[in-house]
Phi, psi and omega in degrees: 000134182283173181280152173245113179265120184259118185255131177279119176241085190268349186247029179289333179247303182261103182272120178264319178225111187298322180294314180291326177297316178295318181298322181297315179293316180299320178294318179300318177298318178295322179295321177296316184291332184251012182301130176300159181305129178086354181261150181228163179244125174249169179231145172244121186226156175288170177300141176087355182270146176237124181273123181252007180285115180294133177101350175292127189283313185218146180239122174262106179266119183276167185277348184254148173288173186299315182297315180292325179294321178299319179292318181294314181292331175297329179270359181081021179257114185222059180288144175083357182283315184084178184254215182092199180269112182245127176237128176248128177283014176206191176280354180283098185205154177281079184275090181229168180297135179208170184243100181287326186288311187267325183258355182059031174274134179224143174225121177237147182230170182234134175245110183278328180204172182238037178300324182297341178253321186268332181214060184298339180292346180274353183239155172300147181302324180295323179292321178298313181297318182294314181297318180295320179293319181290327176293324176298320178293324178296321178302322182280321194236346183283139176280336175200151176240120181270134175231157187274350181205163179292329178295319177293322178299317180295316179292322180298324180295341179276339183251348181212140179267091184258358170047058174078011181266005181273134178233139181262117175224115185289161172266203180197174173290160177304146179303135179071025182280098181224167176295121182291153180299328180261033184303317182297318179294321178295317179297322178295319179295332179270004180059043177285143177286175181291314179233133184198162168246151179257135180237145167228153180152193181254169178302330181282342186247352188279347182306313181297324178294318177297320179294328176294321177297320177298313181297326181277346180074029181230174176281169177239134176244120179262126177257155174065029179289138177298154179300132179086003184274350187303311181301316181296315181291326177296321177296318179297319178298315180298319179295332179275358178100004179258115181306145183304326181294343180259007176251115186247109186258126180232151178272219180282125179252160174292158178305321180294317178292321177299317180298319179297316181292314181294322181294330181271359184278147174289330178193166178234142178228127173259112189260353184260137180267005185302134182295123179172179178280124183278081186309307186289326179297318179295320177296317179298316178298321180301326180270359181075025177275133178304134185242134172236138180213149174296140184287105179221167181301315181297318180289326176297318181293316190266309182283319178050237181269017179273003180193186178263120176256119188224158173293166184305319183283000178254357184296317183301309181295319181294322180292320177297317179292319182294331181271358181237252187292335181275354187300311184303315180293316183292330177296318179294315181297320180296312181297320178298314182295325183298336181289352178284348187238130174205153180287335175295316178296318178298318181296318178300323180288328176294317176301318179296322178301312182290330176292320179294324180291000000 
């Protein structure tokens, strides 16, 4: 009898992190598609969730909603979950004592970034406390902890004693992430300017990106800005020499809108060095958008030669070059590098991880 891999899909109804929610579904689809002969994929979901992933064999619907489940699992209370091979695409997992040797029970979790340790001010205090508590439970009970890059693995080893249980499995852009046919209409609906660069980062790191937009002579579009951050970021842009009217601050967009915005950009810049999976940089590379990023371990691992990696004081000049004479070459390099990442490949490595355990 083949193995049954049970995947935690906790954000089908209550989305806490849109990127991780999308990644969980994409991984589940990949796991179904790459399942070894005789093996099946099951799902564990909170109350009220409906699994739409074709090919999932069985669904265990728990009695608690997502919020209540997060609180219960943080305390180590996991009734009704059952054992077997459990993989969570996040830290949201039933991390309790189990017997891998005799009962063949396995529990693996995923850590996408270490903001809760390196930049806790960017997250709600409750999220910081929950993530730190769940990592402590992972140290005690997880058979393996998956991270998206070697840089994150190295940083994780500094904050948690996992004794060789860390495994590197990269993520990917959302399935079907392409320039939408109605990209121009979407950009118009979002009030995008004619020429612009896209920036991501924190208030502390975006200054160089704004100066790059000034050097390139185009507007700047900031993605994933926290709610209420627009006035502050507009002030920062103005201080960097970019008039407030040329700084366009947007929050979380749908994948289709993000694709439209990134596809229309002269270049993309990731200005934050925080260890984690660079979601937007990978999306930009997938669309062949020139990429500039601050030189950090995570960006070295993921972007590699698919973009320009520069120190903080070099972002402005690099962004100006990437949006002008360097664009044709960088578009090719970005698209080539993006082919290194796919959810099918990630899924195959997850199957391999559980086989090794």
